[in-house]
C-alpha positions as CSV (number, residue, x, y, z in Angstrom):
1,M,0.0,0.0,0.0
2,E,2.3,2.8,1.2
3,R,5.3,1.3,-0.7
4,S,3.6,0.9,-4.1
5,S,5.3,3.9,-5.7
6,L,8.8,2.6,-4.7
7,A,8.0,-1.0,-5.5
8,T,10.9,-3.3,-6.6
9,S,11.4,-4.1,-10.2
10,T,14.1,-6.2,-11.8
11,A,14.3,-3.6,-14.6
12,D,14.8,-0.8,-12.1
13,P,18.0,-1.0,-10.0
14,V,17.1,2.1,-8.0
15,A,13.8,0.6,-6.9
16,D,15.6,-2.7,-6.2
17,R,18.0,-0.8,-3.9
18,F,15.1,0.8,-2.1
19,A,13.5,-2.5,-1.5
20,A,16.7,-4.1,-0.2
21,D,17.2,-1.1,2.1
22,R,13.7,-1.3,3.5
23,D,14.1,-4.9,4.2
24,A,17.4,-4.3,6.0
25,V,15.9,-1.4,8.1
26,D,12.8,-3.6,8.9
27,A,15.2,-6.4,10.0
28,A,17.1,-3.9,12.2
29,L,13.8,-2.7,13.8
30,R,12.9,-6.3,14.6
31,V,16.2,-6.9,16.2
32,L,15.8,-3.7,18.4
33,C,12.3,-4.8,19.5
34,A,13.6,-8.3,20.4
35,R,16.8,-7.1,22.1
36,D,16.2,-3.7,23.7
37,L,12.8,-3.9,25.4
38,D,13.9,-6.1,28.3
39,G,12.5,-4.5,31.5
40,V,9.9,-2.5,29.7
41,P,6.4,-3.3,31.0
42,N,4.7,-5.9,28.7
43,D,1.9,-3.6,27.6
44,V,4.2,-0.7,26.8
45,A,6.6,-3.1,25.0
46,A,3.7,-4.4,22.9
47,A,2.7,-0.9,21.9
48,I,6.3,0.0,21.0
49,T,6.5,-3.1,18.8
50,Y,3.2,-2.4,17.2
51,S,4.1,1.1,16.2
52,M,7.7,0.4,15.2
53,L,7.0,-2.6,13.0
54,G,3.9,-1.2,11.2
55,E,4.0,-1.0,7.4
56,G,5.6,2.2,6.2
57,K,7.5,3.8,3.4
58,R,10.7,4.1,5.5
59,L,11.3,7.3,3.6
60,R,13.5,8.9,6.3
61,A,15.6,5.7,6.5
62,L,16.0,5.7,2.7
63,L,17.0,9.3,2.7
64,L,19.7,8.7,5.3
65,L,21.1,5.7,3.5
66,A,21.1,7.5,0.1
67,A,22.8,10.6,1.7
68,Y,25.4,8.3,3.4
69,R,26.3,6.7,0.1
70,S,26.4,9.9,-1.9
71,S,28.9,11.3,0.6
72,G,31.2,8.3,0.3
73,G,29.8,5.9,2.9
74,A,30.3,2.3,2.0
75,A,29.4,0.3,5.1
76,D,25.9,-1.1,6.1
77,A,24.2,1.8,7.9
78,S,20.8,0.2,8.1
79,A,20.9,0.1,11.9
80,L,21.5,3.8,12.0
81,A,18.6,4.4,9.6
82,A,16.4,2.3,11.8
83,A,17.1,4.7,14.7
84,V,15.5,7.5,12.7
85,E,12.5,5.4,12.0
86,I,12.0,4.9,15.7
87,V,11.7,8.6,16.2
88,H,9.3,8.8,13.3
89,A,7.1,6.1,14.8
90,Y,7.1,7.8,18.1
91,S,5.9,11.0,16.4
92,L,3.0,9.2,14.7
93,V,1.9,7.6,18.0
94,H,1.7,11.0,19.8
95,D,0.3,12.8,16.8
96,D,-2.7,10.5,16.7
97,L,-3.5,10.7,20.4
98,P,-6.9,12.0,21.5
99,C,-5.3,15.1,23.0
100,M,-3.5,15.8,19.7
101,D,-5.1,15.1,16.3
102,D,-7.3,12.3,17.7
103,D,-7.1,10.0,14.7
104,D,-8.2,6.4,14.4
105,V,-6.3,5.1,11.4
106,R,-2.6,5.1,10.6
107,R,-0.7,3.1,8.0
108,G,-3.9,1.3,7.1
109,R,-4.7,-0.1,10.5
110,P,-6.0,1.2,13.9
111,T,-3.7,3.8,15.6
112,T,-1.6,2.7,18.5
113,H,-3.9,4.2,21.2
114,K,-6.9,2.6,19.6
115,V,-5.3,-0.8,20.2
116,H,-3.4,-0.3,23.4
117,G,-5.1,2.6,25.0
118,A,-4.1,6.3,25.2
119,V,-2.1,6.1,28.4
120,V,0.0,3.1,27.2
121,A,0.4,4.7,23.8
122,A,1.6,8.0,25.3
123,T,4.1,6.1,27.6
124,A,5.3,4.0,24.6
125,G,6.0,7.2,22.6
126,I,8.0,8.7,25.4
127,A,10.0,5.5,25.8
128,M,10.9,5.4,22.1
129,V,12.9,8.6,22.3
130,P,15.7,7.3,24.5
131,L,15.5,4.0,22.7
132,A,16.2,5.8,19.4
133,A,19.1,7.7,21.0
134,R,20.7,4.4,22.2
135,A,20.1,2.8,18.9
136,A,21.7,5.6,17.0
137,C,24.8,5.7,19.3
138,D,25.2,1.9,19.1
139,A,24.8,2.0,15.3
140,A,27.3,4.8,14.9
141,A,29.8,2.9,17.1
142,A,29.3,-0.2,14.9
143,L,30.2,1.9,11.9
144,G,33.5,2.7,13.6
145,L,32.7,6.4,13.9
146,P,34.7,8.4,16.5
147,L,33.1,9.9,19.6
148,D,32.6,13.3,18.1
149,A,30.6,11.9,15.1
150,R,28.6,9.7,17.4
151,G,27.7,12.6,19.6
152,A,26.8,14.8,16.6
153,I,24.5,12.1,15.3
154,V,22.6,11.7,18.6
155,R,22.4,15.5,18.9
156,E,20.9,15.9,15.5
157,L,18.3,13.1,16.2
158,M,17.3,14.6,19.5
159,R,17.2,18.1,18.2
160,A,14.8,17.0,15.4
161,S,12.6,15.3,17.9
162,G,12.5,17.9,20.6
163,A,11.1,21.4,21.3
164,G,13.0,22.9,18.4
165,G,11.8,20.3,16.0
166,M,8.8,17.9,16.0
167,V,7.5,18.7,19.5
168,G,7.6,22.4,19.1
169,G,6.2,22.1,15.6
170,Q,3.3,20.0,16.8
171,L,2.5,22.6,19.5
172,L,2.5,25.4,16.9
173,D,0.3,23.2,14.7
174,L,-2.2,22.7,17.5
175,A,-2.2,26.4,18.4
176,G,-2.9,27.3,14.8
177,E,-6.1,25.2,14.6
178,G,-9.1,27.5,13.8
179,H,-6.8,30.3,12.7
180,T,-5.6,31.3,9.2
181,L,-1.8,31.3,9.2
182,S,0.3,33.2,6.7
183,L,2.5,31.2,4.3
184,A,5.6,32.2,6.3
185,D,4.0,31.0,9.5
186,L,2.8,27.8,7.9
187,E,6.2,27.0,6.6
188,R,7.7,27.7,10.0
189,V,5.3,25.2,11.6
190,H,5.9,22.5,9.1
191,G,9.6,23.1,8.9
192,A,9.7,21.9,12.5
193,K,6.9,19.5,12.7
194,T,7.5,17.5,9.5
195,G,10.7,18.9,8.0
196,A,13.0,18.6,11.0
197,L,13.3,14.8,11.0
198,I,13.5,14.6,7.2
199,A,16.3,17.1,7.2
200,A,18.0,15.4,10.1
201,S,17.9,12.1,8.3
202,V,19.8,13.5,5.4
203,R,22.2,15.3,7.7
204,I,22.9,12.2,9.8
205,G,23.7,10.3,6.6
206,G,26.3,12.9,5.8
207,I,27.8,12.9,9.3
208,A,28.1,9.1,9.2
209,A,30.0,9.3,5.9
210,R,32.2,12.1,7.3
211,A,31.0,14.6,4.7
212,T,33.0,17.8,4.1
213,P,31.5,21.1,5.4
214,A,30.5,22.0,1.8
215,Q,28.9,18.6,1.3
216,S,27.0,19.0,4.6
217,E,25.7,22.4,3.6
218,A,24.4,21.0,0.3
219,L,22.8,18.1,2.1
220,D,21.2,20.5,4.6
221,R,19.6,22.5,1.7
222,Y,18.4,19.3,0.1
223,G,16.9,18.0,3.3
224,A,15.1,21.2,4.2
225,A,13.6,21.6,0.8
226,V,12.5,17.9,0.6
227,G,11.0,18.1,4.1
228,L,8.8,21.1,3.2
229,A,7.8,19.6,-0.1
230,F,6.7,16.4,1.8
231,Q,4.3,18.4,4.0
232,I,2.9,20.3,1.0
233,A,2.2,17.0,-0.7
234,D,0.6,15.7,2.5
235,D,-1.8,18.6,2.6
236,V,-2.7,18.1,-1.1
237,L,-3.3,14.4,-0.5
238,D,-5.5,15.1,2.5
239,V,-7.8,17.0,0.1
240,T,-7.6,14.8,-3.0
241,S,-7.3,11.2,-1.7
242,T,-9.5,8.8,0.2
243,T,-8.8,7.2,3.6
244,A,-8.2,3.8,1.8
245,Q,-5.6,5.4,-0.4
246,L,-3.9,7.3,2.3
247,G,-3.9,4.6,5.0
248,K,-5.0,7.3,7.4
249,T,-8.2,9.4,7.7
250,A,-8.6,11.8,4.8
251,G,-10.0,15.3,5.3
252,R,-8.6,15.6,8.9
253,D,-7.0,19.0,8.2
254,A,-10.4,20.6,7.3
255,A,-12.1,18.9,10.2
256,L,-9.6,20.2,12.6
257,G,-9.6,23.7,11.1
258,K,-5.9,23.6,10.2
259,S,-4.3,26.1,7.8
260,T,-2.9,24.2,4.8
261,Y,-1.0,24.9,1.6
262,P,-4.0,24.1,-0.7
263,A,-6.2,26.5,1.4
264,L,-3.6,29.3,1.0
265,L,-2.3,28.6,-2.5
266,G,-5.0,26.4,-4.1
267,I,-4.2,22.9,-5.2
268,P,-2.3,23.9,-8.4
269,G,-0.3,26.5,-6.5
270,A,0.6,24.0,-3.7
271,V,1.7,21.5,-6.3
272,D,3.8,24.1,-8.1
273,R,5.4,25.1,-4.7
274,A,6.3,21.5,-4.0
275,D,7.7,21.0,-7.5
276,A,9.9,24.1,-7.1
277,L,11.2,22.8,-3.8
278,T,12.1,19.5,-5.3
279,R,14.1,21.2,-8.1
280,Q,15.9,23.4,-5.5
281,A,16.8,20.2,-3.5
282,C,18.3,18.5,-6.5
283,D,20.1,21.6,-7.6
284,A,21.7,22.0,-4.2
285,L,23.2,18.5,-4.5
286,R,24.1,18.8,-8.2
287,E,26.3,21.8,-7.4
288,H,28.6,19.5,-5.3
289,D,28.3,16.3,-7.4
290,L,26.2,14.7,-4.6
291,L,23.0,14.1,-6.7
292,T,22.6,10.4,-7.1
293,P,19.7,8.6,-8.9
294,S,18.5,7.5,-5.4
295,L,18.4,11.0,-4.0
296,E,16.8,12.4,-7.1
297,R,14.1,9.6,-7.1
298,L,13.4,10.2,-3.4
299,A,12.9,13.9,-3.9
300,R,10.5,13.4,-6.7
301,F,8.7,10.6,-4.9
302,V,7.9,13.0,-2.1
303,V,5.6,15.0,-4.4
304,L,4.4,12.3,-6.7
305,R,3.4,9.7,-4.1
306,T,-0.2,8.7,-3.6
307,S,-0.1,8.0,0.2
C-alpha cells in the first residue's frame, strides 16, 4: 500500500536498492524490538513493537542511506537508519493521540492508542525517544565512527525530535487550529513538525560518511527543501485522496480547522510550490556532485506519491 510507488522491479536498479534497504531497516527494527525492550512493561513493549513494525514507506531511512552513500559511505548503515524510523514512529503515536489530532487510522490499521489505550500509547511514545538515541549511538559505534561523530548524530536526532523540532512544531500546529496562518508561519510550523526529522535524516547520513563542510551544507539545503515539499504533498493528498488510499483518515485538516497549503495557495499553487522545492533540493546536490539517482528519485517521490 504505502510502498507501491517505490516497488521493486528487476528492470529498475534504484527501486531494487530501495526494496533491499527497506528490508534491512525492517530487520534492524525487529532486532531492536527483540533485544532492547527487556525491563519494559509488557503492555508498553507491545505498543512500541506495534508502532515500530507497522508497514511504512521508510522514507527517512531511505534518505539517510542515500545521503550516506552519496557522501562516500560504504558500510551497512541500516541500523542507523532504523534509529531515525523509531523517532518517526514515536511522532506518529503521539500525533494520533486523542489530545492531539485524535485519529483512528494510521498506515492502514488502527492507531496505537486505539489498540493499546491512550495512556499506554503515550508512555510508549516517550520510551521510544531514549530507545532511538541508544540505537543511534550503538549503530554509529558499529560503523567505527569516532566519539565526536557519534555525539553529533545523537544531537541531530534529539534536536529534530525535541522542542526545536517535531514537539515544538506540533505545539504550533495545534495552536494554529481554527486560525488562518500566513504562508511564512505555515512553513515555520511544518519546517519543524515534519521537515525537521526529514532534514536530520539527510544530515545524519552525511555525518556518518564524514561529509565535508561543503557537502554537509548542500545536504542541509536538500533535506530542508524535501521536508517542506513532503508536507505540502501531504496537505494536497488530504484533500484529494481517500482514507483507503492514504492509510489514514482523509479530510482531517479541514475537520480540525488547520491552515494548509491548498487553502492558502490552491491545489495547483501548492503542487507548483512542492515541485519548485524538489528542483531546489536536487540543484543543491548537483552543485557539489552529490546528486545520485536514489536522492533524485526520493525527492520526486515526495511530491508524486499517492499516500
